[in-house]
N, C-alpha and C positions, 0 to 999 in steps of 0.2 A: 604658244603652246597649244596643241590641238585637243587637249582633253579637259574635261571639267571635273574629273574625279581622280584623285591620287590616294593610294593607301601606303602608309609607312608601317611596316610590320617587322616582327622579329621577337627574340626572347627578351625577357625582362632585363633591365639595366643596360640595354644597348644604346639608349639615347633617342628613342623614337619620339618622345614628346618634344624634345629640343629641336630635332630636325623638322618636325611638323610645323612648329612655330616659325622656324627660319624660312621654310617653304611658303608658308602663308604670308609672311611679310614680303617675300620676294615676288610672289605671284598674285597678290590680292586675294588671299584665300581665307577660309574659315575652317576650324578644326572640329571634327566629329569624333568623340570618344568611342573607342572600341575595346576598352578594358572593362570586363564585366564587373569588377569590384569598384571601379571609380563611378559607377552609376549610383552608388549608395551615399546618402548624405552622412557626413561626419567621418567617413572612412578616408581620411586625408593622408596622414603620415604613413600608415602601413601600406597604402597603395601608391605612394610616391606621386600623388596628385599635384600637378603644377599649381602653386598658389597664384592668386590673381595678378600679383605684380610680375611674376615670371612669364605670364602670358603675353606681356608687352602689347596690350591693346588688341590682340587677335581674338575675335569671338570664338568661344568654345561651346560646343553643344553636347548634351547628354552627360553632363557631370551633375551629381547630386540630385538625381531625379526620383530615387526610390528611398523609402525608409529601410532601416536594417532588418526590419521584421518581414519584409516582402521576399518571397521566393522568386528567384530570377527565372525568367521565361524568355528564351531566345526568340520565340516568335513575336513577343511583345517588343523586344529590342529591334527586331528586323523592321517592324512598322515604324518605330521611332526614328531609326537611322535613315530609312528611305525617305521619310517625310523631311528630315533635316537636310539631307542631300538635295532633295528637290527644291526646298526653299532657298538654299544657298545658291544653287545654279540659277534659280529664277531671278535672283538679285544680280546676276552676272558675275558671280564669284566662283572660285575654284573650291570644291569640297575636298578636304584632306582628312581622310579617315586614319586614325592613329591608335594603335594598341596591339596587345599581344594575345588576345583571346581569339584563337583561330576560328572557332565556330561562329563567333560574332562577326568577324571579318567576312567570312563566306556568306553569312546571312545578309549582310549589307550589300555585298557585291553580286551574289549569285542568285539564281532562281530556285531557292530552297523552299520546299513545301513541307511543313511540319505536321506529322500525324496528330490526331486528336489525343485526348487524355481520357483515362478512366479512373474516377476517384477511388473506386474500390481496389483496383489493381495497384494504384499508386500507394494507397495507405498500407496495403499488405506488404509491398516491397520495401516501403520505408520502415515498417516495423521489423522486417528481416534485417534491414541495414542496421538498425539500432541494436538488434539482438546478436547478429553474427559478425558485423563489421564490414567495412568496404572491401577489404581484401578478399573475403569469402565470396561476395557477390561479383567482384571482378573476375575471380577464377571461374565462376559459373558463366559469365559473359564470354570469357576467352574460349570456352567450349562451344557456346551457341553462335557467337559472332566474333571470330578472331580479329577481323579487320576493325570492328568497333572497339574491341578491348585494346588493340594496339594504339588507338588514337585517344584513349581516355586514361588519365592518371589513375593508378590503382587506389589512390586515396580520395578520388573525386566521387563520393557517394551519390551526389545528386545526379550527375550525368550517367553513372552506372545504372541507377534506378530508372532513369528515363529510357536508356537503351533497352533494358529488360522489359519495361512497360510497352515500348513500341513492338517488340517481338511478340509479347503476349496478346496485345489487343488487335494487331494487324496481321500477324503472321509473317511480316517482312523483317528482314535484317535491318537494324538501325543504320548500318553502313550503306545499305542499298538506297536509303532516302537521300543520299548526297548526290548531286548532279555531277557530271564531268566538268573538268576544268575549262572546257571550251564553251561552257554556257554561262551567261551572265552579262552584266552591262559593261561597256568599254571603260577600262580603268588602267592606270599605270600603277603597278605595285613595286615599291622599293623596299627591299629587305635589308635589315642591318644585322651583321654578324660580327663576332669577335672570336679570337683564339680562346680556347677553353680556359687556360690559366688566367687570362685577363678577365674573362667573364666571371669566373669564380671569385677573383679579387674584387671586382666591382660589386658583386652581390654581397660579399661579406662587409664591404665598406658601406653599402646602402643600409644593411641591417644595423650596423653600428650607429649610423646617422639617425635611423628611426628611433632607437632607444634614447639617444642624446636629445632628440627633438621632443621627447615626452610621449612616446608611443604607449607606454604603460598607462599613462593618464588618459590618453585617448580611448583605449580599450575599456578602462574603468567607466568612463562617461557613457560610452555606447552600451555597456552592459546594463546601465540604468535605464536605457531606452529600449531594451528588449533584444539586444544582440544575441544572447543565448537562444532565444526563441526563433531567430531567423535561420531557416534551414540552409540558406546559401551564404549569407554574410558571416555566420559563426564559423564556417569552415574555411574562410579565406586564410591564405598564408600569413603567418604572424599572428593574426587575431585568434585562431584556434589555439596556438601555442601559449599566448598570454592568458587566454581564458583558463587553460589548464593550470597555469601558475596561480592565477587568482583563486582557483578552486582547490589549491593546495596539493596538486598532483605532481608538481615539479618545482625546481628552483628558478629564479630569474635567469641565471646563466644557462641552465638547461633549456629554457624556453627560447633564449636567443640562439643558442647553438643549433637547436632543432629547426628554427626558422631558416637559418643559413642552409642547412642540409636540404630541407624540403624545397626551398626556393631554387637551389641548384638542380635538384631532380626535375622540378617543374620546367626550368629553362631548357633542359635536355629534351623534354617532351614538346615544348614549343618549337624548338629547332626542327625536330623530326616532323612535326605537323606541317610547318611552312615549307620545308624542303621538298615535300611531295607536290607542291604547286609549281608547275613549269612556267607560269606567267610572271613569277617574282624575279626581279633583277636585283642581284645582291651587291652590297657594299661592305667593305671592312670598316666598321665603326671606329676603329682605333686610328685610322688614318687622318691626315690633315685635309683641310678644305672639303669637308663632307658635303656641305651645301653645293659646292661647285660640281662635285661628282654626281650628286643627285640630279642636279639640273642637266648634266650631260646625258643621263639616262632619259630624262624627259625629252631632250632634244633628239636623241637617237630614235626614240619612239615616234616622234613626229616625222622624221625622215623615212622610217620604215612604213608608216601609214600613208605617206604621200608617194611612196615608190621611188624616191630620190636616193642617190648614193650617199 
């Protein structure tokens, strides 16, 4: 295989982690996490983080690196990911980036340059977020930068604030900071997709497993470590719903049902994000012999690169 970098991408619950491990075992690879919430220590059940035994001896990087109180910063992640990839390749191994956080994937693969921040503007916008809610700020962004609004979930207050901050301090559209898809380091991207009914079923089943595995207890424990104060972690899917239950704002069943609905909405946005990238080669994750099909994509890429038929 003629590449030292592979990305396994797609919506939540499509089996990215499992395929990444299989590819790593087959190719002599190491996995680099590209799920923004799996960076947080202790956020295991709700993020479907692969437990150590399930990793089957494959080295995994960028799991459990931040406390839940830390605000995520994609520029910081970019440096961490690029350093991890460089180290893996220096050892003669294949780096396999795996996750569904589209901006994080692009930060690791492409030449993204992130504008600076302004503490005053950020604080004012975050105060507006608390006062008006994410939907109101998303509506404002839709007027000012429609392309950015289309790529950001209406409930993702952190990213909405960032997009508005970039507009304010630089005068540039947030969407204009993204390079074209023809810029970036050589990589093979394998996308996993599922028919919508099957994806919805898998999401509901995953949420059921989360609760059965003790998700409520996980959130309670993290609440004692400052989860509510974490501007990023507290808004993670499932975690924000359980926090609302713990605060008496809903019942456990309502928290679970809203987690399913919110995750399904998020999966639609993930699919929309990744479908815009023409470099991704797609596989039906419900089919048999997924590893074989993925390896066929890698082989096809090698033939294309060498100019052979």
